C-alpha positions, 0 to 999 in steps of 0.5 A: 493707510497701513500700520507701517506707513502710519507709524512715526518714521523715527521711532518704533511703531508701538502699536505692534507691541500688543500683537507681538507680546500676545503672540509670543506668550502663547507658547510659554504659557502653554508650556508652564500651565501644564505643569500643575495639570499633569497630576489631575490629568493623570488621575482623570485617565488613570495614566502613569507619569511616564505617559503624562510626560508626552503631554510636555514632550509632544508640544516641544517636539512639534514646536522644535520642528515648526519653529525653524520652518516658520522662522524661514517662512517668516523671513520669506513671506513676512510675519502677518500670514504666519501669525494669523495661521498660528493663531487659528491653530492655537484656538483649534488646539484649545477646542480639541483639548476641552473635548478630548475623550482620552489621553491620546486626543489630548496629546494630539491637541498639544501637537496642534498647540505646538505648531500653532504657537510657532509663529509668535517669537520669529514674527516678533523678532522679525518685526523688531529687526524690520522696525530698527532698519526703518527707524535707524535705531540699532538695537531697541532695548526697550522693545526687547526688554518688554517682549522678554518680560512678556515671554519669559517670565510669563512661563512662571505665572503659568502654574499659578494661573493653571492652579486658579483655572483648575480650581474653577473649572478643572484641568480642561480649563487650561486648554480652554484659555487658548480660545480667547487668547487665539481670538484676540491674536487674530484681531490684533494681527489682522488690524495692526500687522503690516502687509509685508511685500518681499524686499529681495529678489526671489523672496516670497518663493520657498521650496519646502525641504520635506526630506530635511524635515523628515530627517530632522523630525526622526533625529528629535524623535529618536533622541526624545524616545531614548531620553524617555527610557535611557538604558543600555538596551535603548542605545540603538535609539541614540545611534539612530538619532546620530545617523538621522542627524548626520543625514540631515546635516548632509541634506542641509549642505546640498538642498537649495532651500534646506529646512535648516541651513546649517551653514548659518553656523559656519564661522559663527562659533559664538552663535553656537555657544549661545544655542548651547547656553539656551539648552543648558538654561532651559534644562535647569528652568524646565526641570524646576517648572515641571519636576518641582511642581509635580513634587509640590503636588505628589510629594508635599501634598499641595493642591494644584492651586496651592502649588501654583501660589508657591511658584508665584514669587518666582514670577514676581522676582522674574518680572522685578529682576527683568524690569530693573535690569533689562535696559542695561546693555551688559549681558555677560554679567547677567548671564554669570549672575543668572547661572550662579543663582541657578546653581544656588537654587538647585542646592537649596532644593536638596534640603526640601522634603515632604515635611519642609515648611512652606517658607523653604519652598518659597526661598526656592522659588524666589532664588530660581526667579532671578535667572528667570529675569536675567538669563532668557533676556540675556540670551535673546540679546546675545542672539540679536547681536550675533545673528545674521540680520537677513536670517534673524527670523530663522535664528530666533527660531532655532534659539527656541528649538534648542531651548525646547530641546532643553525642555524635552531633556528636563521632561525626560529627567523628570520621568526618570527620577519620579519613576517610582513616584514623586518622592524626596529621593527622586526630588534630590536626584533631580536636584543633583541633575539640575546643579550639574547642568547649572554649573556647566552653564556657568563654566561655558559662560565664564570662558566665553570670550565673545561676550565681551564683543557682544557687551561692546555692541550692546553699549554702543547701541544703548543710547539711541535704543533708549529713545525707542 
């Protein structure tokens, strides 16, 4: 008997939670675990920060391209096959990273890792939607909360885990951890995930829009290269990104099966605002994760293990806040409080320096843990209510793409502000950039009237969702 038929028909099949959560954490844990490994890797290969920054950007570039495609494939073929393929690629990337002889191979391993970790999140969102349709429960708030706790706050424990792994087995251990995780995903996915049968005519047949993929990738690569070296002499890269982007939009409107259907956005301005909010929130979060962590090691003089421990309160605070507020249906309030906490945390960073006591650094970690527990869950729930149900997998993949764009901006900003080393002055410049981004996030949240409708929809479904 399959997992779907064995499950009770009146509630969410909780056997799906284990593969959903495990698959979804692959990307955030690899996004964050590298933060404490950048300095040891740079030392091992004699590479400057401008080169090791590609270890961050390469993963996000691959994931930004892969997420929309995998999201569409999940919507078309179901989550099982894509989940298993992604898990296998993750394991291959782990092996490649363990034996990488140089920085180039290590960057290639991160690219494979980016594609491999694409499937977990859209597969989970697909399963949540399909289970909601099966059970008649409009919004499984408890499941969404559990998934958010697993995916979003795990990004913060990554540096702590990375520091411990580096202390035990060197920086290569941060790649080796993917091997057992991939094996666990393969086993759970094969045993638990349902064999989905396409439910609509034409489903299961999808033409790959290769030109659209090339144009989208060209847009991101040109934009990333510009962000990595902003200046008058590189403005042509920004112009090239605009040209690629315009050609991509033109192609999307005319292709029968576009790589990313920009018509998803037609008449759905609130969803566009949600994506913009995702970019801004991720930019601040990843600036802290990568920039502040590098400064802890290079500027404050902490070891990778010590830096990971300093960031541990961020994880604990995020988990606590998400657990306490996750089942509350109000979304706008979470976004406002989370954005305000980002602004306050960035201001506190301005007072940090090479001689700062550990207590001040812990205050920064705690304050910036509040938005970790509020913002990502609220943005995820907002998308759940705003997206077209038939395109929830693709819409979820796009949300991750926009958030990864924020991560690439953060990586570029860290490289630019630490161009001459992880100095206090560079940290403060980064903090000003973070504060301005957080302030913009707060403003667009305060003026977004569509969030009132999302709150009403969330409150309307909170009672039956609690039974899930």
